[in-house]
N, C-alpha and C positions, 0 to 999 in steps of 0.2 A: 503496498500501500505506499502511498507519492500521498504527504502530509501539505493541502498547498493553503499558505495563510492570505489571507487578505485583507488588507489596513482598511478600514472604511471611516472619513471624517465625522468628526460626532456632529448636529445639529448646531445652532445656536453658538458655537465657540468662534472665537477670533479663524479671522481667517488669515491661512501664512502659507507660502511655498512651500509644497510637497514633490518628493518624484517615489514613484510606482517602486517596489526594491521586490526582487524573489530573494529573500535575504531570510537564515535564520534568525537574526536579530531586529527590533524596533529603532530604527534610529532616535537618536535622543533628543533631533532637533522635534522632533513628532508626538506634539502634547494635546490630549483630548481626543483620542483616538483608544477605538476598542479592537478587538484582533476577533475576527472568525474561521474558524478553521475548518476548511472542507473537506473529506476525506475520499478520494475517487481510487480507484480499480486502477492498480499499474501498467495494465497496457491498457488507459485510453492515458497514458502521461504524453505519448506522440500527438494524438491529436491533439492535445490543449499544445505543445508546442507548436504544431502547425499553423494551431490558430492565434498563437502570440506572433509567427514569424509574419504569419499574412498581414495584419493589425500593422506591424512596425513598417511593411514594405509598403504598405498602404498609404502609410501616413509620413513615414520619415524626410521630411523636407532638406534637409539641411549631409543627409547620407552619411550620418555617423553612428550608425545602428543603434540609436536610443531614441528615443520617444518623447521628450520631453512636455510636461501640461501645454502650452500654445501648439504645439503639434497634437497633442491628441485632445484638445477642442476644436480644434480646425478639420480632421479626419473627419469626428463627427459630426460636424457642419455639413460635409463633403458627401459623406456618405447619407447622411438625412432625405440631404437632395433624391440623392439617386434611388432609393426606394423609395419617395412620395410620387416618383417616376413609373419604379414598379408595381404600388400599387394601383397606379391608376388604370397602370395596362391589364391589371386581372382583373377590373372591378368594371366587369364591364356591363353592367346595371347601371351602372353610375348612383348608388343610392349609398357609398361610403361604406361598401358591407362587404365582404369576400365569402361565399357561400361554395361547396362542396360541391355544384357543378361548372361554377365560374373557371377555382382549378383543374377541374376535369378539363373542360373545353382550352385550358391555357396552352395545356401541356397536347393534348388532340393537336393544336395550332402547329405549334412543332414537331409532328408526327409521333409523339411520342401517345399510349394511354393506358390507362392506367382505370382500377375497377372503382367503385363509387365507395367501398369501405377503405381503400388504399386514400382517395381523397380524403375522408372523415379521419384515419387514424393521420393525418398531414394536421388537416384543422386543432384535432386536440392539442397537437401537441404547442401549438399558437394560442389555442383559445383559453381565455383565464377565467369569465364566469359565465360556460358553460351554455353559452347562446348557437354553438356550433358556426357559427359564423365569427370573422374576425375583422375588427374596426380595425381604424388608423394606426390606435395609437397599440395595438395589440403585435402590430402587423411590424410598428417603429422598436421596439420595445422586444421581440423577439431577435430580431436581425441587423440591430445599429451593432452588435461589436463580430459578425459574421461579413467579412466585409468580399463581394463581389458572387455570394455565392445564390442565383438568377435568373430569370429567363434570361434576361438580354445580354452574361456574360456568353451562352452562346452564341450569339447572334452576331458579339464582338472579335470571340474567337473562332468562328467557324464561315469566314467572307472566303470566297470560291472562284465568281465572276470578275470580279475584280480583283484580286489576287491570280489569278491561273489564267493566261495566254497561250492556246496553243497553235494562234493561228485562226480560230474559226470563232465569231463572234456571232454564236446564236443561244447562247447561255442566258437562263434567267437573270436579272440584276440582284444582285446581295440585295438582306436586306438594311436599315440601319435605324439603332435603336433614337431615342424621342431624346436625347441627352448627345448623342452623336448630332445629330441634326438643329439641336438648338444652340448646340456651341462650336455646328458651324466645320467641324469633325467632317462629315461626310465629301465634300468637295476636296480634302485635304487627300481621303481616302483616290479620289479618282483620278486625282494627280497622279499623287503615288503607281495607281493599276495602268494608268495611261503610260508611264514614260516605263514603267517593269514591262508593258507589252511592246512598245518602240525598240527596248533592248532584246526584248528576247527572240524579237520576227527578225530584226538581223542578224541576229546570231544565227539562229535556221532558216533563213532565207536559202542557204543554199540550195536545202531539202527540198524546200517548197517550190522550188523552181522544176526540182527538178521530178517530184510528184505531178505538177501539171503539164512541162512536155510528157510525159507517160502516158497520163491522163486522153492527154489527145493525138502523140502518135504512133503509142502502142497499140502492139494489131498485132496476132498468129505469125506475121509477117515480118512483123519488126518489134521482139525481143529485146526490148532494153531493161538491162540491169540497170542496181544502180552505177555500182562503179564505170560500167559501159555508159552511160546516161554524164557524167562527172569527166568522163576520157573525154565525149562527144562536144559536152559546152565549152571547157575548157578549147578545145583545138577551132571551135569556132568562132570565140571573141576572149579567149584568158581568162586568167583567174576574173578582173573585173564581173566578168556576163554573168559568175554564178548568184551576181544580188541585182539582176536584171527586175525590175517589177515592183521590188523590197519598199523605196520608197514613196511609190503611191501607198502601199499596204500599211504605212507607217505615219501618215499625212490622213489616214480615214477614218484611224482612231479615237480621234479630239471628237470630230462631233457626231460619230456613229455612238461613243459610252456617252454624249451631253444627251444628245437625243434622248437614246434608252432608256436616261435614268428619271431624265422630264415628264416621255410616255407612261414608262409606269407607276411612277408619283399621282398622276391624274389617273390614267388605268384603275385605279386600286380607291380615289375617290368616288368615279364612278358606279364601281358597282359596287358602292356603299361600304367601305373598311375603312373604320379608323384608329385602326388597332395598331398597334406596335409591331405586330406581326402577323403574316397572312397565315393561311393554313393553302397544304404543298397544294391543292388542284387551285385553288383560286389562286395563289404565286404561278404556277406553269400554264391561265389563261392569260394571268397582268402581265406575265413574260412575255410569254410568245405577240403578243399582241404588241410589245413596248420590240419587240425585238421585227416583227415584220414591219413596225412604222421605221426604225431607222434603217431597217436596211432596203426601205423603200426610196427614203431621201438616202441616201447615198450610195446608191446601185451602179448608180453609172462609174462611180472608181472603184468599180468590184470589175468592170468589164476593160476598166485601162489597165486594172493589175496584168488581168490574162494576158491582153493582147502583146503589153510590154513583158513579160514576161515570155511569150513567145518570138519576139525579134530577132529578128538576125540584123548584125552588125551593120551601122550605118542607117537602118532603115526609119527613126524614131528621131528626133532630135530630144527632145524627151517630151515629160508629159503634157505639158502642151502641144507640143506639134501632132503627138501618136492621138488626143484629142480631137482637134482641128483636121487629121487626115479621115477619120475617123466621120468626123460630118457630112464634110464634103464629095463621100465616097459610097454612106452606105445611109445618111440619113440618122434623122433625133432617135427614130426607133430602135437600132443600133445597140443603145445604150442601155436596152431594157431587154436585150438578148441572154433569156436562160433566166428569169424572172420568176413564170409560172414555179420551175425543178427546185429555182433556190430559195422560193417561198413556204415550197410544201417540205422542204428539210428542215424547215423550220421542229414544225411540229415533231418526228420521233428523236432529234440532236438533243432540241430540248429538254421533251419528256422524259427522254430515258435517260442524259445526265443528273440532271433536277433529281431523279424514281430515288435512281444507282449512287448520289451524292446522301440523301436524306435516309437511305437505309443506313447506310457504310454509319454515320455522323451519328443516327437511333441506338444505332449494334456498340461505337466507341463509348456513346454517351451510358447506355440504360448495367454496363459492363466494368467499365474505368472512371466512368466520372464520379469518385467522392469527393474530391475534395474541390477540386477544381475541373472547369469546362474546358481548359486549355488543352488542347487534343497532342500538343508539340508537333514538331517543326516534320517528323517522316510520319505519325502519323496523317498529316493532312495533305502534304505531299503524294500517299499513297493514296488517301479519299478521290484527290483533285486528279490526279494523275488515269484509274481509273473507270471514273464519271464518265470525262472527256475520250477517252478508249471506246464506253461504252457508247459513246453519243457517236462520234460519230462513224464507229460503225454501222452503226444503223442506218445512221443519214448520206452515206457512202455514195450509193448507185445517186442518188439524187442532187450529189455535186457535181461529181463526171460527170452523167447529159448536161447539170450547170455550166461546166468549163469548159463543152464540146460548143455546146449552143454559142458561148460568148465567142468562140475562138473559128468558126464557122469560116467565115469569110474571110480571112487569114492564112485556112490553108488551101492554098492550089489543089482545084479539082474535088473538094467537099458540096457536095449537092446538101443544099441549106430546110434543114430537116423541123419539123415542130417538134415536141416532147416524145411523146409515144409513138412517131416513127422513128426517131431516133433510140431509145429504147428497144424497140422491137427487132433495129436493124445489129442493134450492139449482139442481142440474144440469138440471132439468127446467123450473124460473121463471125460471132467470137464467144457466145454462151454464156453462160451468169457471170464466166471469169473476167468481160472484159469488160464486167460492171465494176471491179474492186482493181482495176489497172492504177497501179499506183500506190498501191494501200502499203505499200512497205517502208517508202523513203517518210512518208504519212508518219504513219507510228513511232519511225526511227528519229522522229524532231519534236514529237510527244512529252518522254522523259529530261531530255534537256529545256524543251521549252517550258513547261512548271517550274523547273528547277531553277534558271536564270531570273523567270519573272519575278517568282516568288526572294530569291533574295535581295536583286536592285527594288521589288519594293518594299522589306524591313526595312531595309537602309535607307529608305529616300523617305518609308513610314517615320526614322526617325529625325531625320531633318529635317522636315516639315514640320516634328510635333504632334507628333499623332500618337496618344497610348493609348494602349491595349488595355487597360483598365479603369 
């Protein structure tokens, strides 16, 4: 057994400066105090130490490893604001009380299902007056000394589409907590994610260009392999040619991210949700619609990216020259070739990516999230890599048809086909395998793309002053 001594100031005594001690003796300076001894099992000492470390980490402003009185007061005030936001997000009836149904609904929105008995057990641990509801005072008193053990912590730690960039922009946008929106941290997250995406795409651009070449030029008679494709690109245009099309691919990140985020927030309001988090189905619907709006806005840039990646040495002098050439020869409609398969691809990509990521996330939270919702670097990278790969695999045939339609006019002798005719043509001439040409370099870039975007995001996030807690 461990004896934990707690020293409490006696009411109506003279005010004096004091310090929190975990020592055996009572400092002589502390008068008008009495001692309370609380005996706890020794196996619970680890829980107590974790609790104390989290308190110090959350409130230690001068980084001296100790929590003085002013820091402790500042921590309590700051944490109480966070608790107020969480209480409001759980109080779905806006009646100032939380009941078992509201707890069940809040967890259900995050994909975690519990029984009514489990919800009532949670209530009983906080309910002081036996009403089986929790008011603000009961909620605050219970959680005040438990930093970040709440639902928004999951949102803080489990960012997905903001952090990971695999070259496709069809993922459902991340949620942001009420605190992140009020403090302006949300735009810092988006800026960090945008720059991380630019670096990640630039580093993996050779693999992306190879994928496009294999999608358009690969066939039974022209079996391009990874090494042969790289050799062919270097012979035709040198090392620099490996990055053709990367400029426009990076430029489109900013407008697409901004449009998608704004559209997502507006759609959330239209479907009548003012909650901090949406349910899985609501997120999928809102995210898919936001993605469709963003893709529609920047789709001409997608066509330019494909044409620039396929261009021969000296064919275009730059992005503007390429756009001018397409407009003069093919007209305005050329900038929306492949638009329909691109829009259809959003549904399997966003749906499967979201479903797999949420399943992995909730599985980890239920098994391992005892003291914190922070999954750590490797778990987050693994979940992001697996969900992105599954989403890409499901939507890849549509992505290949989109790319071929975008490139039709640039390939000599290629017939101008509709989406359905092109699908049929590929199946007849190349079989089902033909719908997955270029999949190897596409998957080869996933792990480096996810890793690079995460590292850049985390470093830039610190530079911009974004806190994870």
